[in-house]
N, C-alpha and C positions, 0 to 999 in steps of 0.2 A: 297810913297802909303796910302792910306787911312788907318787910324789906325783899321777900321774895317776889311778891306782885310788882314791886316797883322795878326790878330787875327786867321781869317779863314785859313791861311797859319798853323799855329801852332798848329790848333786842329788836334789830331790825325785821321787820315783816319779811322783806325779799330773803333772808337768811332763811327763816322758818320756811319758806315756801318752796325753797331750792330755787334751781335754774330758771331763769326767765323763758325759756322757750319752751312753751307749752306742747302736750300731746295732744294729737285730734282724738276726738271722740270715738271711745270702742267700736269697731264694726263700721265706721264710716271714715272715708278718706278725706273729705271734705275740709276738715278742720285745717284753720289757719297756721303758720309757723312765722313765728317773728324772725326777722332775718336782719343782719348787719348790712344793708344796703350800701354800697361804694360810692353812689351817687353824690356829687358835691351838694349840700343841702343849700348851698348859695346859688346853686346854677339856675339860670334862666330868671333870677328873680329882680332884674332891673330894666327898666324902659317900657318897651310899648305894652307889655301884660299889667303894669300897674293900675290904670283904669278899670280892666275886667275882672282883676282881682279885688279891687273894692267894691265894684258893683255885686260880684258875687257875694261877698261878706255881707254886704247891707242887708241883700236879699235873705241869706241866710238867717241874719238875726232878727228879720222882720216875720220870718216864718214862711215864706215865699219858697219852698225847698227846690220845686222843680224848675223854676227860673234860676234859682242861684246855680243849679247843677248844669243847666245850659249855658250861664256865664262862665264858669270854671272850664267847661268845656272848650268855649271859645278862647280861652286862653292858653289851653294845651294843644290846640290847632296850631298855633304860632309857636309855643314854647312846651315840647311835650314832656321834659323833663323837670318842669317848675314844681320843688315840693309842695309849696302853699297852694297851688293849683290842685294837685294830687289830694292833698290832705283836705282842701275845702270840697272837693267833688265827695270823697268819700265822707265827709260830714252832712253833706246835703242827702245822699244816698241812705245814708244811716237814719237820719230824721224822717224819710220817707218810708223806712222799713225794708230797703232794698239791701239786704245784709250781706247777700253774696257778693255782690258788686263793692259795697263799701268796705268788708273785710279787705277783699283784693289790694284795693288802695291803702288802706291803714296799715297792713301788714309789710308791705313794698317800702311804705315811707314810714315806718314807724322810728328810725333812727335820725331822721329830720329835725334840725333845731326846731323847726316849724310845728312839729307835733307835740303838742301840749297836753296837760292834764285833762282838758276839755275832749280832747281827741281820743286821748286813751280812756276815757269814759263812755264815750260813744262805741268804740269798738269792743269794750268789754259787754257794752248793753246788748250788742248785735250778736257776740258769742254767745252769750247766755240764753238769748232767745231761742237761737238756734241748737240749743244743748251742748255745747263744746264749756263744758264747765271750768277745766283747766284752761283753756285758753282765754276765758273772762277774766279767771284769776290773775293770770300773767299781765292782762292789759290793766288790770285795777292796779296792780302793784307798780306799774309804770306812771299811773296817774298819783298815786301816793308819793313815789319818788320826786315827781315835777313838783306837787304840792304837799309837803308832808302835814299840814295842817287842815287838809281838805276833809270835811267830815263827810262828803259824799263819799269820796274815795274810800274812807275807811269802812262806811256803811256796805258798801259793794263789796268790799274784802271779805266782809263777815259773810253775806248771803251767799257769794259765789264759792267762798271755802266751803260753807255748809254744802252746797251742792256738788263740790268736787271731792266730798269726803274728807276734808282735813280739817278737824274739829279744835286743833291747835291754832292754827293761822285764825280760825272763826273768833276764838275765845280771846286771843290777843288783841284781834281788830275793836271786839267790842268793849274790851278795858281799854284800850289805847283811845278809843273815842270819846270816853268819859275824860281821860288824861289830858288831852290835847283841847278841851271844851268843856272844863268843869263847871262853868257858868251858864252855859246851855247844852246841858246833858242830853245828846240825842240816843245814847244807847238804848234807850226804853224803846224808841221808835224801831231801832233794828231788831230788838228782840222780838217785838210784835209781828214786824215783817218775817221772821225767820218762824213763828209760831203759826202765822198764815200758810205758808209753805209746807209746813208739817201737816198742816189740816188741823191743828191743835187750837179749836176755837176756845175752848175753856181758858188755855193760857192767854190766849189775845185778849178774852174780855176782861182778865186779870189784871192784865198791863193796862188795858184802857182805863179801868177802873182807879189803877195808882197814880196813872198819869192825871187822871181829874182831879184824885184828892189831894194832888200836888200844887194845885193851883193853873194847871197849864191848860191851854186852850186845846180841846179835844179836835179842833178842824185838823189837826195834824194828822190825825189817827182816822179820820172818817173814812177816807178812801179804802183803807184797809179794813175796817167795817163793812163797808158795803159790798166790797169783794168776797168777803166772808158770807156775807148773805147769799150772794150769787153762786157761790160753792155750796151753799145749803139748799140750792133750789129754790129760793125766794126771792124774786126779782122784785116784788112790792116792797119788801123790807128795806133792799136795797136803794131801792128809788127813793124811800121817806128818809134813809140816813143821808143822800146826798142832796136832797133838798133844801137842807138846814144851812148848807153853806151858800153864801150869797153868790149870785150868778158873776158877778164881776171878778170874784175871786177863783174860780173854777178853772183849774188847767187843761191840759189837753188829755190825760189819763182819766181825770173826773168827767169830762165831758163825754169821752167813749164809754164809761161804766154808766152814766146817765141814759146814753143812746141804747146800749144793751139791754139795761133793764126795762127800757120802754118797750123794745122790741119784743122781749120776751113775755111782757103783759099784753102782746096783741096792739100796740099802737106804734104802728112803722111811721103815720106823719109825725109824731112825737119824737121817736129816735132820730129822723133824719134831721129835725130842727134842731136836735143838739150837734148834731155833725156840720150844718152848713146855717150857722147863727148869723142872723143879721148883726148882732152886736158885738160878737168874737170872731167873725170870719169863718171861713170853710177850713175844715181839719183836711190837712191833705199829708197823709200819710198811711202806711200799708194796714195799721190798727183801725183806721176808720174807714179804708176801703173794705175791711173784712166784715164790718158791721152792715155796708151798703151791700155787699153781696148776697147777705142775708135777709136784709130787707126786702131786696128786688126777688128772691126765692120766695119770700112768703106773700109777695105780692103777686105771684105766678110770672113775673118777668124774668124767665130763664135766658131768653138772648142777652138782656142787659147785664145779670148775672154773670154768664160765661164771658162776656166782653170785659168786665172788670176783673174777673178774676186771671183773665189771660195777660192783663197788665201789671200783674203781681206774682209773677212765677218766681218760686223758689226762695219764698220767705222764710220759711222753714220753722217759724214757731208754732207753739200748741194752737193757738187762737186761727192761724190760717190752716192748719191741719184740721182743725173741726171745721172750718169753712168749707173746705175741699169735700170733707165728708157731708156735709151739709147739703152741697150742691150736687154731689154724686148720687145722694138720697133722693133728691127733686128729679133727677133724671133716669132713677131707676137703675143705676149702673152698680152693681153690687160688687164688682171688683175693685171699683174706684172706691167705694166706701170701705173696702175691707182694707186695702192700702192706705187711705187716708186714717183710718181707725188706728192703724199700726204705727203710723208717724206720730199720731196723736200720743199715744200710750208712751212712747220713747222719748218725748218732748213735755209733757207737763208735768208740772211740780205738785201739784197737792194733790193728795189721793182722795180729795173730796169732790173734784171735778169730774164731771163725766160728759159724754157726747150728749146723752139724752137731754141735759139740762139746757141745750141751745134751743130745744123745739119750744115754739111758744106755749104759755098756758092757755088751756082751754078753758073757758069761763075764769078768767082773771078776775080775781078781787078787785073791787073799786078802789080808788085812792084811799089810803088811811088802813085797808085790811090787810090781812096777814095770814100766810099758810104755816110756813116752819116755825119752830121755837126753840131756845136753847137755854 
């Protein structure tokens, strides 16, 4: 490696990114600000609340996010300044997609010792989904400070730096990703994700081909490929891409992509089976609820769609803006459609994604058929 390249790798990413206090998204005052809270990070952490904290953390690990949130609220009812309970509540809310509420917890308690790398990454994910790229990057950098060898944190730094318009931090993060894990280089995966976000399908395909020629398992890139087919308006090819992954290995994001592909193909029952699986359980988060709302609209049950949408106020990401547009369209609410479309345009990442792609395909091809090419 060139000496200049090595020096780049050794430059602290935080210094390159500037102060950790992020700025709110332009034109929107809802962006979070990292604060130096003066509360004692140990306050309230001993005694009666411990069983509640253990229960909340256990439920959180098991994926029962609503129950976990209630457990943490129970702790806070007795000890309102307990940092671990606040951070646990924020984690549960983030997992459910309740990002406004989650960020309130994370921002206020980001200086507590209990606020670790995984919490910073959850906060970054929320900020990113709501379009606050600079805020997301600040949280990413906290995660990298807490765990300098975290490949996940470095990958997120690259993605959020790209969104925030900071190519220097993006490039250093990608190179440093190789440096900290040369034996399991994941920089190609990040490059593929960056290409997907730019809508550069040719580059994505080239990276997938290189990944395969190097003898790696392409399963790691299948979700990105499936999303790229959705971005091209071909849910059938997205479905076929995902079906090669064994069911037991499908994570939450993969199941949501499968559900949305089935829904766009006019198969609402198949879509719901992905979200409420006897084998893998029920997906209990805002992304899954967005698909459920759209399924309810497709089935003509606007009352159910309205009720579920009301439970997911202010999620703020592009998928929920699209869902609000979809629901307003079903109601014939032109003003609501216009507002949701504007919010979608402000939040969407890839230039290939459009609201019309959310409409189910009439006369969808049978399994194995295909529409779009590339």
